[in-house]
C-alpha positions as CSV (number, residue, x, y, z in Angstrom):
1,X,-42.8,-12.6,-88.0
2,X,-44.0,-8.8,-88.9
3,X,-43.8,-7.6,-92.4
4,X,-41.5,-4.8,-91.1
5,X,-39.5,-6.6,-89.3
6,X,-39.4,-9.8,-92.4
7,X,-37.9,-6.4,-94.4
8,X,-35.4,-5.2,-92.0
9,X,-33.7,-8.7,-93.8
10,X,-33.4,-7.3,-97.2
11,X,-29.9,-6.8,-97.8
12,X,-28.8,-9.8,-95.9
13,X,-29.5,-12.4,-97.1
14,X,-26.1,-13.5,-97.6
15,X,-25.3,-13.1,-93.9
16,X,-25.1,-16.6,-91.2
17,X,-28.3,-14.6,-89.4
18,X,-30.7,-14.8,-92.0
19,X,-29.6,-17.9,-93.0
20,X,-30.5,-19.9,-90.3
21,X,-33.9,-18.4,-90.1
22,X,-36.6,-20.6,-90.3
23,X,-39.0,-18.6,-91.9
24,X,-36.3,-17.9,-94.9
25,X,-39.2,-18.2,-97.8
26,X,-42.5,-16.0,-96.9
27,X,-39.2,-13.2,-95.4
28,X,-37.9,-14.2,-99.1
29,X,-41.6,-13.5,-100.7
30,X,-42.2,-10.2,-98.7
31,X,-38.6,-8.3,-99.9
32,X,-39.6,-9.1,-103.6
33,X,-42.8,-7.6,-103.0
34,X,-41.5,-4.4,-101.7
35,X,-38.2,-4.8,-103.8
36,X,-39.9,-4.9,-107.2
37,X,-43.7,-3.2,-106.4
38,X,-45.6,-6.3,-107.1
39,X,-49.4,-5.8,-106.5
40,X,-48.7,-8.1,-102.8
41,X,-46.2,-4.8,-102.0
42,X,-47.6,-2.9,-99.0
43,X,-46.1,0.1,-99.9
44,X,-46.4,2.2,-102.7
45,X,-44.9,2.9,-106.0
46,X,-42.2,5.8,-106.1
47,X,-42.7,8.6,-108.8
């Protein structure tokens, strides 16, 4: 799954559609990287 497509699932983790996805672990990792500005994030932290 594309990085930004995975990010689009942010906030939808409790939806039925999200729960049916086979790659939730990878998506959760991407969302958390961005949400908490971890070193694996592709974005830069806002000032």
